[in-house]
N, C-alpha and C positions, 0 to 999 in steps of 0.2 A: 430372474434376470440379473439381480444384483450379485448373486453368487458367481454367475458366469463372468460378469465384469471383473469381480475381484480376482477370479482365477486367471483371467487374461492378463491383468496387471501384474500378478505374481510371476507368471511365466515371462513377461517382458522384463521384470526386474532381474530375474535369474539370468536371462539371456544377456542383459546389459552388464551384469556382474562378470560374466564370462569374458565379454569383450574388453571390459576395463582391466581385468586381470591379465589378459593377453597383452593389452597395450602397455602394461607396466612391466612386462617381462620379455616375452618372446619376440617383440617387434622393436624397431629402433626407438631410442629414447625420445626423438623428436615427435613421434606419434603419441607417446605418453604425455608429452607436454601439450600437444594439441587437444587430446581428450581432456586433460586437466583444465585448459582454457575454456573449452566448450561447456564444461560442467560448472565452471564458476561464473563466467561472464554470461552464461545462458542457462537453459534448463536441461542440459545434456545433449549429446550428439544424436542426430538422426542418421539414417542410412546414407552413406556417401559424404557426410560432413567432413570427416577427417581428410579425405582426398581433396575436397574443395578448398579447405584451409591450406593444405600443403601446396596446392597449386599456386596460391597467391602469396604464401608465406605467413607464418603466425604473427609476426610483428605487424604486417600490413593488415591482417584481419582484425587485430586488436584496435588499430587506429581507425578502421572503418566502424567498428562497434562504438568507439568513443564519439563518433560523429554520425548519429543515426540518420540525419537528414540526407546523407549521401547514399543511403541504402533504399532501393526500390522495395516498398512493402505493400504494393498495390493488392497483391493476392490476399494477404492477411486482412487488409482493410475491407476488401470485398466480402470476405467470410463473415465479418461482423456487421455488414451493412443491412442485414435482414433484421437487426434488433432496433426497432424504431425509437426506443427511449434514449439511446445513446447520443442522439443529436438534438434532443429537445432542451429548451430552457427550463429552469425551475418552475416558472409560471405556467408553462405549457404542461409540465408534469402534474402540477397541482390541479389543472383543469381536466386533463385526460385520465388521471388516476386518482380520483378524489377519495378522501376519507369517508367512512360510513356516516350518514347524516341521520341521527336519531330523531330529528324533527319531522322527517318525511313519513308518510303513511303508505303502506303497501296497498296496491289495488287487488292483490291476490289474498283472499281471506284464508286460504289453505296454507299459506307460507308460515313456517315456524318463526317465532319471535326473533331468534338469533340470526335468521336469514333475511328478515324483513328489510333491513336497511343496508344490506351489503350490495355493493356494485357487482356487476357481472364479473366472473372470475378473471377474464382477460383485462378488466379495467381496475382491478384492485391494486393498491399501492405496492403490495409485495412483488408485483411484476417488475417494478423498477429495479429492486435489489436483485431479483432473479436474473434479469438481463445483464446487469453489471457483473454478476458472478460468472455467467456463461461467457461473457466477453473476456474476462480476465483469463479464464482457462483457454479459450480459443486463441487469444493472442500469444499466450505463453507457449502454446504448442506450435502455432503456425507462423508467427512473426519471424522475419529475417533480422529484425532489430532486437536481438536477444538481450543485449546489455540494457537497452532501454526498458524492456519489460522487467528485467531483474531490478532495475533502479526504481521503477514505479512501485513494485512490490515492497522494496526496502523503504522508500519514503512514505508510502501510505501507512506502513506499520509504525514508522517513526512518529508521524503526525497522525496517529490513529484517531478515528471517530467511530462511534458505534451506530450502525444503521438503524437499529431498532429503537433508538431513543427519539421520541417525539417527532419533530419535523425533519430530522436528519435524513431520513430515507429519500425525501424529495430533493434535498440539496446534494446528495451523494454523487450523482452523475456529474454535476458541474464541478464539484470539489476535486475529483480525480481528473476529469477531462481538462479543466481550465486552470488548475493550480498545480497538482502533483505532476502530471505528465509533461507539460511544457517546460518545467523547471528541474526535471529529474537529473539533468546533467548541466544545469546552468549555474547561476550564482545563488549561494545559500541564502543571502539576504533577501533576494526576490522570492524564494520559496518560503522563507519565514514570514515575510509580510503577506504573501498570498494566503497562507493558512490563517494568519492572525485576523485578517479582515473577511474571511469567508464565513457565511452564515452557518455552514456545517460545523465549524469549530466554535464559533460564537455560541451556538445553541448547545453543542455537546458538552462544553465545559462551563456553561451557564453565564458567560460574561455578558451576554445580551441583557441579563437581568441585574447586573451589577451597577449600583448607583453610589453617589456620595452618601455619607452617613446620614441617617434620619430623614431621608427623602420620603415625602408623602405623595403617593400616586394621585394625580389630580383628576383623572377621568378613567372611563372604562370599567370592566367588571371588578377590578381591584381598587377602585376609587376609594381614597381615604386610608388605605393600608400603608403601613410603614415598609419601606424597602431599605436596602443598605449594601454594604460592600460584600462582594463575593470573591474569594481568593483562589478559586479552583484553577482558572486559566493562568493566573500569575505564577502559581506554584508549579504547574506542569510545564509552563513555558521555560522556566529555569531548570527544573530537575530533569525533564525528559526531552525537551526540544533543543536546548542550547548548552548550558553550563555543565549539566550532569549533577548528580546528587552531592558530589564532593567538589563542586565548582567554586566554592568560596562565598556563597550567598548566605544570608541570615533570614530569620523570620521577619525582621524589620524590613529587609529588602522585598520579601514577598508582599507585605502590606503596601509598601510604597509603589511597587509595580501594579498591584491591583488598583490603587488610587489613580495611577496614570491611565489605566484602561477603562475607567468609568466613562460612560457615554458611548463606548464602542458597542453598538447594538445592531438590530435588524429592523428594516422597514417592513412592517406587515408580514411577519414570517408565514402566516397561513395563506398568504397570497403569492408566495414565492419571491418576496422582496429581497433586496440585497443589503449590503453593509450601509449603515448610516451612523454618523456621529451626532449625538443629541447633547448639546451643551447644557440643557436643563438638569441633567443627571450627572454631569461631570464634576469631579472634585477639582476646583481651580487652584488649590493651594500649591505651595512649593513641595517638591519631592526630592529625596536623595536616594539614588539607586546605585549601589556598588561604589559609593564615593562620589558619583557624578551628581551635580546639582541641576535639577530641572526647575527652571524659574516658574513662579506663579503666573497664571493667566495664559498658559500655552495652548489650552484646549486640546484639539485632536493631536497636535504635534507632541504632546506629552508621551503618548503611546509610541509614536514614530521614533522619538528619541530613545525610548527604552529598547525598541527593536534594534536600533543602530548600535547601542551600547553592547547589547548581548551578542549580535552577529560578529562584532569585532573583538570580543573578549578572548584572551588566550585560552581560557578554559573551554570555550565553545570549540575552538580549533582542535584541541586535544580530544574532546568528547566525540566530535564527529569523526575525526581520524580514527579513533579507537573502534567505533562502531563499524565503520567501513572496512577497516582491516580485519575485524572479527568476522564480518560477513564474507570477505573474499579470500582470506588466508587461513585463519584458524581461530578456534574459540579463545586461545590465549596468544594473541599476535605479539611478535617480537617488539619490545619497547623501542628499538632503534627505528623500525619501520613507522611506528606511530609518531615518533618525533619528526621524521622527515615529512610524513604526510601532513602533520599539523603545521609544520613550517611552511609547506607549500600552500596550505589553506590561508595562512596569514599573509604570505607574499602576494597572493593573487586576489585578495579580497573575497575569499570564499568561493573561488571558481571550482566547482565540483568536478568538472571534466579534468582539470589539471591535477586535482587531488587523486582522482581515480587513475590517471596516467602514472602518477608517482607509485601507486600501489601495484598496478598491473604490470609495470615494467621493472619491478624491484627484484633483487635476488631472492628475497623471502618468498615472493609469490611463485617464482620459477623453481624454487627448491623442491627436490623430490619429497622432502619431509612434509610439504604442504599438500601433496597429492592425496586425495581421499581423506583429508584430515577433518572434514566437516560432515556432520550428519544432516541429512535432508529434512526439511520441514514436511509435513503431510502434503502441502501444496506442491512443493518441489518433487516429492516422491511420485505423486500421481502424474504430474505433467511429464517428468522425465521418462516414466514408464511408457506413456503413450508415444512420446517422441521416439523411443527406442524401437517401437513396433513399426515405425514408418507410416502409421495411420494418420488420417486427418480427423478433424473434429467439426461437427456441425451442430446446429441448434435443435436437432431432433425432428425437423420436418421430413428430411429424407429417410431417417431411420424409422419414423412412424409409418411412412408409406411402405417400408419394407416389412413391417409387422413385427419388429423387434426393438429391444432397447439399444442394442448396438449390433452391427453386422460386420462379418468378416469377409474379406476378399478371398478368392480361390487359393491364394498363396498363404493364407492364414492371417497375415497382418497387412502387408503392403497393398495399398489400394482400398483399404477398408476405412470406415468412419465411425468414430465414437460419438455418442450423444453427449453434448456438453453438460446437459442437465444431470445425467447419470454420474459424470465425473465430479460435478459440484457436490453431489450427495456423498461420493466416496471421500472427498476431502473433509466434508463435515463429519462423517463417521469416524475419520481418523483424528478428530479432535480440533480441527482448524476451520470452522465455518467462515467463509470469506465475508469480510465487512461486518462480522458479528463479534469481534473481540470487544467485550464490555469495558475493561479497564483501559485507561489512557496509555498504559505501558506498551500496548500492542502485544503480539505473540512473541515468545522467547526466541532468541536467535542463536541459542547454543544447544549442544547435543543432549544435555540433560532434559530438554523438553520432551524427549522420546519416552520419558518415564510415565507420561500421562496416557500412553497408548496401551492397548491390549498386548500382552507379552509376545504373541506370535508376530504381530505387526511391528512391534518395537525391534524384535530380532531381525526382521527383514530390512528395516531401515538401517540397522547397525552393521549387519553382516552380509546382506544380499547386495542389491544395487542401491543401498541406502546411503552410501557415502559418496562425497564428491571431492 
């Protein structure tokens, strides 16, 4: 079945490549511009998309995409409504999909030791991540709010957390649903604070364990043990989330930022608790961050001040503008475009919709040199191939009833449905398992990432319908 699915995707890629080649040559240049926009603001054109965009005008379509609340997306939401974990709170997920409990005894003496304390398959925590993966594929294929889905993918990768680390899998659903998605085209400062206070990030980068120096744990299983400062979040906050590696900070700044965030922890993480500030483990002393003095005794506001300093720093504006221009224009975006996007970031207080408008209406974005200048990630590659077929995606219930991993309509593609689980596996086989990037850098966003793929698949991404 997997070979058949791979073959179908390859055919779709080649068909899409032929259409894109035609759009770039034998048809009017405005069609090529529409295909370019559909491929950058979204995950590639579906059958009839070019005509639909042409009917309302490309500029009007871009404006609609910049304001996704104006777009009726009921059909896509209905598609993912069959995935129950997507609407659960973290506490509900902890109860419904518990970790194996080694203290329980099995009533079945025939059960193997490794199976003895496992919940039923449909109740294992891995289902939470599996449903998130399926939903990401389904929305990327089905949603009319294409730019919204691209931005969710972009910002999750920017503020990456690894689903396989400890408690993160139970917090993952809320992290994307309640933080990344609502702020994907909002204010950067809101997105930054949302990630900083979310248990998924606090756990992933260990800030929930960070304390003032020489703190002694007063109770619990670690009672009497020494704890101390953890700089993981502070370093990645500046290097990856805001200023960039060349943003002008020093190791002393890293330490001072880490001190400011002591006490930012999680209330009962194994019970789905949320953010909590614990003054007992906070370093109350004065801090100096990037030349800004944070007075002693500020408590939780120390971290808030740091986030405000970083969100408003000129290096953050340049770093975010560079990453967005690299995602939407080319791997080496023109410096003039970066300067204008960074200026818009500063002028609007980090309004991401306005920054995106600056990029998407720029001459650099509209330039024919930008057409097909980007190499697709494995996720984009698979999703765009499915969209090119005109097929739908479901959770596998319908395909299972039909007796196959995926089924084709009588016309070959149109009217058929792919099993989202099979597509998730394809993305994983191509080297990009969703929500499973271990380092905080996230997955690479440049074309040289294709070097990790098998040669045949790398060639398809580069020379088939692998460019956007």
